[in-house]
C-alpha positions in Angstrom: 0.0 0.2 0.1 0.9 3.6 -0.4 1.5 6.1 2.0 -1.0 9.0 1.3 -0.7 11.3 4.2 -0.2 12.0 7.7 -1.3 14.3 10.3 -1.3 15.3 14.0 -2.3 12.4 16.2 -5.1 14.6 17.6 -7.0 15.4 14.3 -10.1 14.2 13.7 -10.2 11.9 10.5 -13.8 10.8 11.0 -15.2 13.0 8.0 -12.5 12.3 5.7 -12.7 8.6 6.2 -16.4 8.6 6.0 -16.3 10.6 2.6 -13.4 8.4 1.2 -15.9 5.2 2.3 -18.7 6.6 0.6 -16.8 6.9 -2.8 -15.5 3.3 -2.7 -11.5 4.5 -2.1 -10.3 1.8 -0.1 -7.8 3.2 2.8 -6.5 2.4 6.2 -5.3 4.8 9.1 -2.3 3.7 11.4 -0.3 5.3 14.1 3.4 6.0 13.7 5.9 7.8 15.7 2.8 9.5 17.5 1.2 10.8 14.0 -1.8 9.4 12.0 -0.8 7.9 8.8 -3.5 7.5 5.7 -2.5 4.4 3.5 -4.0 3.6 0.1 -4.0 0.9 -2.3 -2.0 2.7 -5.2 -0.2 5.9 -5.8 -3.0 7.4 -7.8 -5.5 6.8 -4.6 -2.8 8.3 -2.4 -2.9 11.7 -4.9 -6.7 11.7 -4.7 -6.7 11.5 -0.5 -3.9 14.1 -0.3 -5.9 16.6 -2.5 -9.0 16.0 -0.8 -7.5 16.4 2.7 -5.6 19.9 1.4 -8.5 21.1 -0.4 -11.0 20.2 2.6 -13.7 17.4 2.8 -17.0 18.7 1.2 -19.9 19.0 3.7 -22.7 17.4 1.6 -21.9 13.5 0.9 -23.8 11.2 -0.4 -25.5 8.4 2.0 -22.8 5.7 2.2 -23.2 2.3 0.9 -22.7 -0.8 2.7 -19.1 -1.8 2.8 -18.1 -5.3 1.7 -16.2 -6.9 4.6 -13.1 -8.7 3.4 -12.6 -11.3 5.9 -9.5 -13.6 6.0 -11.3 -16.8 4.7 -13.8 -14.8 2.4 -13.9 -16.1 -1.3 -12.4 -12.7 -2.3 -9.5 -12.9 0.1 -9.0 -16.7 -1.2 -8.7 -15.9 -4.5 -5.8 -13.3 -4.0 -3.6 -15.7 -2.0 -3.2 -19.1 -4.3 0.2 -19.4 -3.5 -0.5 -19.5 0.5 -3.2 -21.7 -0.2 -1.2 -24.2 -2.7 1.5 -24.5 0.0 -1.1 -25.5 2.7 -2.5 -28.0 0.5 0.6 -29.6 -1.0 1.7 -29.9 2.9 -1.7 -31.3 3.8 -1.5 -33.9 1.1 1.9 -35.0 1.9 0.9 -35.3 5.5 -1.7 -37.9 4.3 0.8 -39.7 2.2 3.4 -39.9 5.0 1.0 -40.6 7.8 2.1 -37.5 9.7 5.6 -38.9 9.6 4.8 -42.6 10.3 5.5 -44.4 7.0 9.4 -44.4 6.5 8.7 -45.9 3.0 6.7 -42.3 2.2 9.2 -40.0 3.8 12.4 -41.4 2.4 11.5 -39.8 -0.8 11.5 -36.4 0.6 14.4 -36.1 2.9 17.0 -33.9 2.2 19.4 -37.0 1.1 18.4 -40.3 -0.4 18.6 -43.4 1.2 22.4 -45.3 0.6 22.7 -48.7 -0.1 24.1 -49.3 3.4 20.4 -48.3 4.8 21.1 -45.2 6.0 20.9 -41.3 4.7 23.5 -40.7 2.1 26.2 -38.5 3.2 26.2 -36.1 0.3 23.5 -34.4 -1.5 22.4 -35.9 -4.9 21.7 -32.7 -7.2 20.4 -35.1 -9.6 17.3 -35.4 -7.2 17.0 -31.5 -6.9 13.6 -31.7 -5.3 15.1 -32.8 -2.0 16.6 -29.5 -1.5 13.3 -28.1 -0.7 10.9 -31.0 -0.2 11.7 -31.7 3.6 9.6 -28.5 4.2 6.2 -30.4 3.5 7.5 -33.5 6.2 5.4 -33.0 9.3 5.5 -35.3 12.5 2.2 -35.3 14.0 -1.0 -33.3 14.1 0.1 -30.4 16.5 3.5 -29.9 14.4 1.3 -29.8 11.1 -1.3 -27.3 12.8 1.0 -25.0 14.1 3.1 -24.7 11.3 -0.1 -24.5 8.7 -1.6 -21.6 10.9 1.7 -19.7 11.0 2.5 -20.2 7.2 -1.2 -18.6 6.4 -0.8 -16.0 8.9 2.5 -14.8 7.5 2.4 -16.0 3.8 -0.8 -14.3 3.0 0.6 -11.1 4.3 3.7 -11.2 2.0 1.5 -12.5 -1.0 -1.2 -9.7 -0.7 1.5 -7.2 -0.3 4.2 -8.5 -3.1 2.4 -11.1 -5.0 2.4 -14.7 -5.7 5.9 -14.9 -7.2 7.7 -12.8 -4.6 6.4 -15.2 -2.0 7.2 -18.2 -4.3 10.8 -17.1 -4.3 11.1 -16.3 -0.5 9.5 -19.8 0.4 12.2 -21.5 -1.7 14.9 -19.3 -0.7 13.9 -19.8 3.1 13.3 -23.7 2.2 16.9 -24.0 0.9 19.0 -22.1 3.4 16.8 -23.5 6.4 17.1 -27.1 5.0 20.8 -26.6 4.4 21.6 -25.3 7.9 19.7 -28.1 9.5 21.7 -30.9 7.2 24.9 -29.5 8.0 24.6 -29.7 11.8 22.7 -33.1 11.5 23.1 -34.8 8.4 22.4 -38.2 9.5 18.9 -37.2 11.1 15.4 -37.3 9.1 14.1 -33.4 9.7 11.3 -31.8 8.2 8.5 -29.2 8.8 7.6 -25.4 7.6 9.2 -24.0 10.7 12.4 -22.8 9.0 10.5 -21.1 6.2 8.2 -19.7 8.8 11.2 -17.9 10.6 12.5 -16.8 7.2 9.2 -14.8 6.8 8.7 -13.8 10.1 12.5 -12.2 9.9 11.5 -10.9 6.7 8.5 -9.0 7.7 10.0 -7.8 10.9 13.3 -6.0 9.3 11.4 -5.0 6.2 8.5 -3.2 8.7 11.3 -1.4 10.5 12.8 0.1 7.3 9.4 0.6 5.3 6.3 0.2 7.4 3.1 -1.0 5.5 0.1 -2.0 7.2 0.6 -5.7 6.0 3.8 -6.5 7.7 2.7 -4.6 10.9 2.8 -7.6 13.3 1.8 -7.6 17.0 5.1 -7.1 19.1 3.8 -10.2 20.9 4.1 -12.5 18.0 7.9 -11.5 17.2 8.3 -12.1 21.1 6.7 -15.2 21.1 8.8 -16.9 18.1 11.9 -15.8 19.6 11.1 -16.9 22.8 10.0 -20.2 21.2 13.3 -20.2 19.3 15.3 -19.8 22.5 13.7 -22.3 24.2 14.4 -24.9 21.5 17.8 -24.0 21.2 18.3 -24.6 25.3 16.6 -27.9 24.8 13.8 -27.5 27.4 11.3 -28.2 24.9 12.7 -31.6 23.9 12.9 -32.1 27.7 9.4 -31.3 28.0 8.8 -34.3 25.7 7.4 -32.2 23.0 9.7 -33.7 20.2 13.3 -32.8 18.7 13.7 -29.3 17.3 15.3 -28.4 14.2 17.1 -25.5 15.6 19.5 -25.1 12.9 16.7 -24.8 10.4 14.9 -22.0 12.4 18.3 -20.2 12.9 18.8 -20.6 9.4 15.7 -19.4 8.3 15.6 -16.5 10.6 19.1 -14.9 9.5 18.1 -15.4 5.7 14.8 -13.9 6.4 16.3 -10.8 8.3 18.9 -10.3 5.4 16.2 -10.5 2.7 13.9 -8.3 4.6 16.6 -5.6 4.9 17.7 -5.7 1.6 14.1 -5.3 0.2 12.9 -2.8 3.0 16.1 -0.7 2.0 15.4 -0.8 -1.7 11.7 0.2 -1.0 12.6 3.0 1.2 14.9 4.5 -1.0 12.1 4.8 -4.0 
């Protein structure tokens, strides 16, 4: 979205908001640095809002038409996030195929390295089976693992897809999948690992740093979300989660994803800010 204008925090914008809604001009108002910021869908709408504000909002306005609500699960919303939905569908189908991580004969087709003649995972990457570089992100071990990662990918993935488009989210998902999988394999080459969590930490880091450099309404995550994810990362690294019987944690994947996400968010945010 585009920053149309900003004004003092104590200024009443209800008249402007009512006027814009009556004319179907999509906008949102946020608070940044002690000031109100009005956002629009594109630059053309931003110019319109700025002109109306500077010239004064007309007194006589037409009766407002009922606004169509765009909820996270409405058909209109779902049509705008096809990549997010595709990843979730593929993840669900893989969960069914692998029995949520209980069918070794199915899992072995998606591990980072193939099965060696010795019966153990191969020590080296087989680039002839290139899909293995990304396929572990679709493996999940248990319903809680699947539900947690699925919900977070829906929350973070759709934000990026709505703001930057499907191809951008696809590129980020592949990038963070590669970096998180590689990081975990380097640390534990003989262990079967999987899950979307490495990608999730990448998306989290991307939104977090991008928002610091080029604020927008889509990446404005509640501070509690960032804190929760970082605390969970710290607990995983400490070993407390495993000791509590909640399963092994792919800490290297989480850290690798978070670092690559922060770097990507820093680059993209800096470029956007420089425009």
